[in-house]
C-alpha positions in Angstrom: 91.0 -6.4 105.5 90.5 -2.6 105.0 90.2 -1.2 101.5 91.9 1.8 99.9 90.1 5.1 100.0 89.9 7.9 97.6 93.3 9.4 98.6 96.3 7.9 96.7 98.8 6.0 98.8 101.6 8.4 97.5 99.7 11.2 99.2 99.0 9.3 102.4 102.7 8.5 103.1 104.0 11.8 101.8 106.7 13.0 104.3 105.4 15.6 106.7 108.7 16.7 108.3 112.1 17.6 106.8 113.8 14.7 108.5 111.4 12.3 106.9 112.5 13.3 103.3 114.8 10.6 101.8 117.3 11.0 99.0 117.9 14.8 99.4 120.2 14.8 102.4 122.5 17.4 100.7 119.6 19.8 101.2 117.8 18.6 104.3 120.4 17.4 106.9 121.6 19.7 109.6 123.8 22.5 108.3 122.4 22.1 104.7 120.6 24.8 102.8 116.9 23.8 103.5 117.6 22.8 107.0 119.2 26.2 107.7 116.3 28.0 105.9 113.8 26.6 108.4 115.8 26.6 111.6 117.1 30.1 111.2 115.0 33.3 111.9 112.1 34.1 109.6 114.1 36.8 108.0 116.3 34.1 106.5 113.5 32.8 104.2 114.1 33.6 100.6 112.6 32.7 97.2 114.2 29.7 95.5 113.7 27.2 92.6 113.6 23.4 93.2 115.2 21.7 90.2 115.1 18.0 89.8 113.7 14.9 88.1 109.9 14.0 88.6 109.0 12.4 91.8 112.1 13.4 93.8 110.3 15.5 96.4 109.9 19.1 95.0 106.2 19.5 96.0 106.7 17.6 99.3 109.5 20.0 100.3 107.1 23.0 99.5 104.5 21.5 101.8 107.0 20.8 104.5 108.5 24.4 104.3 105.0 25.9 104.5 104.1 23.8 107.6 107.3 24.2 109.5 107.7 27.9 108.8 104.1 28.6 109.7 103.5 30.3 106.3 100.4 30.2 104.3 100.9 28.6 100.9 99.2 29.3 97.6 99.5 26.9 94.6 99.6 27.5 90.9 100.4 25.2 88.1 102.2 26.7 85.1 100.2 24.3 82.9 97.0 26.3 83.2 97.9 29.6 84.9 98.2 33.0 83.1 99.4 36.4 84.2 95.9 37.2 85.6 96.1 34.0 87.8 99.5 35.1 89.1 98.3 38.6 89.9 95.1 37.2 91.6 97.2 34.8 93.7 99.5 37.6 94.8 96.6 39.9 95.6 94.8 37.1 97.6 98.0 36.4 99.4 98.3 40.0 100.4 94.7 40.2 101.6 94.6 36.9 103.6 98.0 37.6 105.2 97.4 41.3 105.9 98.1 40.8 109.6 100.8 38.2 109.4 104.4 39.2 110.0 105.8 36.8 107.5 105.2 36.7 103.7 103.1 33.7 102.4 104.5 31.1 99.9 103.5 31.1 96.3 104.3 27.6 95.0 104.4 27.3 91.2 104.7 23.8 89.8 106.4 23.5 86.4 107.5 27.0 86.4 109.6 26.5 83.3 106.4 26.4 81.3 105.8 30.1 82.1 106.5 32.6 79.3 108.8 35.6 79.9 105.8 37.8 80.5 104.4 35.5 83.1 107.8 35.2 84.8 108.1 39.0 84.8 104.8 39.4 86.5 106.5 37.7 89.5 109.3 40.1 89.9 107.9 42.9 91.9 106.2 40.7 94.4 109.5 38.7 94.9 111.7 41.8 94.9 109.5 43.5 97.7 109.0 40.4 99.7 105.3 40.3 99.3 105.6 36.6 98.6 108.2 33.9 98.9 108.3 32.2 95.6 109.0 28.5 95.5 109.2 27.2 91.9 109.4 23.5 90.9 110.9 22.5 87.6 112.3 19.4 85.9 114.2 21.5 83.3 117.4 23.4 83.8 116.5 26.8 85.2 119.5 28.4 83.6 117.9 27.6 80.2 114.2 27.9 81.0 114.0 30.9 83.4 114.8 34.5 82.6 117.8 36.2 84.2 115.7 38.7 86.1 113.8 35.9 88.0 117.0 33.8 88.4 118.9 36.8 90.1 116.1 36.9 92.8 116.0 33.2 93.6 118.4 30.5 94.8 118.5 27.3 92.9 118.5 24.0 94.9 119.1 20.9 92.8 117.4 17.6 93.8 119.2 14.4 93.1 117.9 11.3 91.4 116.9 8.8 94.1 119.5 6.2 94.9 118.9 2.6 95.6 119.0 3.2 99.4 116.4 6.0 99.2 114.0 3.8 97.0 114.3 1.0 99.4 113.2 3.3 102.3 110.2 4.5 100.3 109.2 0.9 99.5 109.6 -0.1 103.1 107.3 2.8 104.2 104.7 1.9 101.7 104.7 -1.8 102.6 104.6 -1.0 106.3 101.5 1.2 105.8 99.8 -1.5 103.7 100.5 -4.0 106.5 99.7 -1.8 109.5 96.7 0.1 108.3 95.2 -2.1 105.5 96.2 -5.5 106.7 97.7 -6.2 103.3 100.9 -8.2 103.6 103.0 -8.0 100.4 106.1 -10.1 100.0 108.4 -8.9 97.2 110.8 -11.7 96.4 112.4 -9.8 93.4 112.5 -6.1 93.1 114.7 -5.2 90.1 111.7 -4.7 87.8 109.9 -2.6 90.4 112.7 -0.2 90.6 113.3 -0.3 86.9 109.7 0.6 86.0 109.6 3.4 88.5 113.0 4.9 87.5 113.8 7.8 90.0 110.1 8.7 90.6 109.1 8.2 94.1 105.5 8.7 93.2 105.6 5.9 90.5 107.3 3.7 93.0 104.6 4.1 95.7 101.8 3.9 93.0 103.3 0.6 91.9 103.1 -0.7 95.5 99.5 0.5 95.7 98.7 -1.4 92.5 100.2 -4.5 94.0 98.3 -4.0 97.2 95.0 -3.6 95.3 95.8 -6.8 93.5 96.1 -8.4 96.9 92.8 -7.2 98.2 91.3 -10.3 96.7 91.6 -12.7 99.6 92.5 -15.5 97.2 95.4 -13.7 95.6 98.9 -14.7 96.2 100.7 -11.7 97.6 104.2 -12.9 96.9 105.7 -11.2 93.8 108.5 -12.0 91.5 109.9 -9.7 88.7 107.8 -11.4 86.0 104.6 -11.2 88.1 105.2 -7.5 88.9 105.9 -6.8 85.2 102.7 -8.5 84.1 100.6 -6.6 86.7 101.9 -3.2 86.2 101.7 -3.6 82.5 104.2 -0.8 81.7 107.0 -0.3 79.2 110.3 -1.0 81.0 112.3 1.4 78.7 113.8 4.1 80.9 112.8 7.0 78.8 110.7 9.9 80.1 109.6 12.1 77.1 108.2 14.7 79.5 111.0 15.1 81.9 114.7 15.9 82.2 115.9 12.5 80.7 114.2 13.6 77.5 116.6 16.5 77.2 119.6 14.4 78.1 119.0 12.1 75.2 118.4 14.9 72.7 121.4 16.7 73.9 123.5 13.6 73.6 122.2 13.2 70.0 123.0 16.7 68.9 126.5 16.6 70.5 127.1 13.3 68.6 126.1 15.0 65.4 128.4 17.9 66.2 131.2 15.4 66.9 130.6 13.7 63.5 129.9 10.3 65.2 127.2 8.7 63.0 126.7 5.6 65.0 126.2 7.5 68.4 123.9 9.9 66.7 121.7 7.0 65.4 121.8 5.3 68.7 120.4 8.3 70.5 117.9 8.8 67.7 116.8 5.1 68.3 116.5 5.7 72.1 114.0 8.6 71.4 112.0 6.7 68.9 111.7 3.6 71.0 110.6 5.8 73.9 107.7 7.3 71.8 109.2 10.7 71.3 107.4 13.2 69.0 109.1 12.9 65.6 108.5 16.7 65.0 110.4 17.5 68.2 113.4 15.5 66.8 113.0 17.1 63.4 113.1 20.6 64.9 116.2 19.9 66.7 117.9 18.6 63.5 117.0 21.9 61.9 118.7 23.8 64.6 121.7 21.5 64.4 121.9 22.0 60.7 122.1 25.8 61.2 124.2 25.9 64.4 126.8 23.2 63.9 127.0 22.8 60.1 126.0 26.1 58.7 127.9 27.5 55.8 130.2 24.4 55.7 127.3 22.7 53.9 124.3 25.0 53.4 122.3 22.1 51.9 122.1 20.6 55.4 119.5 23.2 56.4 117.4 22.4 53.4 117.6 18.7 54.0 116.8 19.1 57.8 113.8 21.3 57.0 112.5 18.8 54.4 112.9 16.2 57.0 110.8 18.1 59.5 108.0 18.8 57.0 108.1 15.1 55.8 107.9 13.7 59.3 104.9 16.1 60.1 103.1 14.7 57.1 103.9 11.1 57.3 104.3 10.2 61.0 105.5 7.0 62.4 106.6 4.3 61.8 107.9 5.6 58.3 109.2 8.9 59.8 112.0 6.9 61.4 113.6 6.3 58.0 113.5 10.0 57.2 115.0 10.9 60.6 117.7 8.3 60.1 118.6 9.7 56.6 118.8 13.3 57.9 120.8 12.2 61.0 123.4 10.4 59.0 123.7 13.3 56.6 124.2 15.9 59.3 126.6 13.8 61.3 128.6 13.2 58.1 128.7 16.8 57.0 131.6 19.2 57.5 131.0 21.4 60.5 131.0 25.2 61.0 129.6 27.3 63.8 130.6 30.7 62.2 126.9 31.8 61.6 126.1 31.0 65.2 129.2 32.9 66.5 128.5 35.8 64.2 125.0 36.5 65.3 125.9 36.1 69.0 128.7 38.7 68.5 126.2 41.0 66.8 123.7 40.7 69.7 126.5 41.3 72.2 127.5 44.5 70.4 123.9 45.7 70.2 123.5 45.1 74.0 126.6 47.3 74.6 126.2 50.0 72.0 122.4 50.2 71.9 120.3 51.3 68.9 122.8 53.2 66.8 121.3 55.4 64.0 121.1 53.9 60.6 123.4 55.8 58.2 121.5 58.5 56.3 122.1 57.2 52.9 120.6 53.8 53.9 117.4 55.0 55.3 114.0 54.4 53.6 113.7 57.3 51.2 109.9 56.8 51.0 109.3 58.3 54.4 107.9 61.8 53.6 109.5 63.7 56.5 113.0 62.3 55.7 113.0 62.9 51.9 114.9 66.1 52.1 117.5 64.7 54.4 117.9 61.7 52.2 118.4 63.7 49.0 120.8 66.1 50.8 122.9 63.3 52.5 126.7 64.0 52.3 127.2 60.3 51.3 124.6 59.2 48.7 123.5 55.6 48.4 125.0 53.8 45.4 122.8 51.1 43.8 125.3 48.1 43.4 123.5 46.5 40.5 124.5 49.4 38.3 128.1 48.3 38.6 130.2 45.5 37.3 129.8 42.2 39.4 126.8 43.9 41.1 129.2 45.4 43.6 130.2 48.9 44.9 132.1 49.5 48.0 130.3 51.7 50.5 129.7 51.9 54.3 126.7 50.1 55.6 127.4 50.0 59.3 126.5 52.8 61.7 129.3 55.4 62.0 130.3 54.2 65.5 130.8 50.7 64.2 132.7 51.5 61.0 135.1 48.7 60.1 133.7 46.3 62.8 134.0 42.6 61.8 131.4 40.2 63.2 131.7 37.2 60.8 134.9 35.1 60.4 134.7 32.2 58.0 135.7 28.7 59.1 138.4 26.7 57.1 135.8 24.4 55.6 136.0 24.2 51.8 132.4 25.4 51.0 132.6 28.3 53.4 136.1 29.2 52.1 134.7 29.5 48.5 132.2 32.1 49.8 135.0 33.9 51.6 137.3 33.9 48.5 134.4 35.2 46.4 134.0 38.3 48.8 137.8 38.8 49.0 138.1 38.8 45.2 135.1 41.1 44.8 136.6 43.7 47.1 140.2 43.3 45.9 139.3 43.5 42.2 137.5 46.7 42.8 140.4 48.2 44.7 142.5 47.7 41.7 
């Protein structure tokens, strides 16, 4: 019986050709995007982002595309690379491929972790065709990558592995163990095996490797049931990946349940995250956002409570933090809802993007700036100090001249917010009388 070497089984049986990739036929079959990318002329090669759950083949596809296109590939991980690393990689790619007719590939794993500046440092090289960028991400590129980079790259979405794909992967792993290591594994029950691995091919093959190493002892029984597999792998069978895309699916479901005022569903998804070992401060931060975005002025106390929840969770930690999070979640889900503040600031930002940096009205500028003192004193419309008047109010124009009369904020019909709206209306109406 041969023994395992230093190279992991997942690396040994990694697909080497496009037709060997399983579970992503919508990209790899004849006529599909990645197939066409490789089979057409070299000029057809373009930069793209591979988006999908962990272990579905993003790195594997980058390897294959490099090999089959004859392009050199350079690797970076966004976990530990900075702008200098990106520039060095691009420069090295240019030097080493000076006499090549095709641009080399720069593969960046977990590209969603790059800051805006790091992403921007890629733009020129991608735009000029100095490199072909292949980015791998488990997070939605539309949210995590800036528009300038997205406009230069195609996005190809990898699907979670179905049962048929996982069966093929297990079959390949078992066949390698049998043919090359003389380890014959008999899996009588496989539901736990697939459950533990989820949609991650790497975890699935690693699980087979663990079982094979268990069988390296000649006296071991290489027949496996669900119970035996569970005991050997010693993993939590809950399907929760706090570092991957599923992590964002669960928090998204929780926030949408709060927005929909469904207390029970909100608590259920909170429980899913806590049971999966989610960081309580991450949950607390999202509750603060929800309090501002979805409840807002309909119940201003919600933001105070959510912030107190976040601070308390940071100080106390689990398991007691679960009670604080539960209380806050129930309060937010039960509160009246308004997104008026969210809509108002987005309307303002849209206006600014269209009209640019309009000059501040002269009477509102800082009178303390020496070179503007004369202009300030001679302004045709003087600044009126509201506190010198009844109700601490005096009507005057505060917006730039080009936006005079523009309305950005519209209150919702919620009682608390209507009180604020009625106060402002009365203030202006009483003065006009």
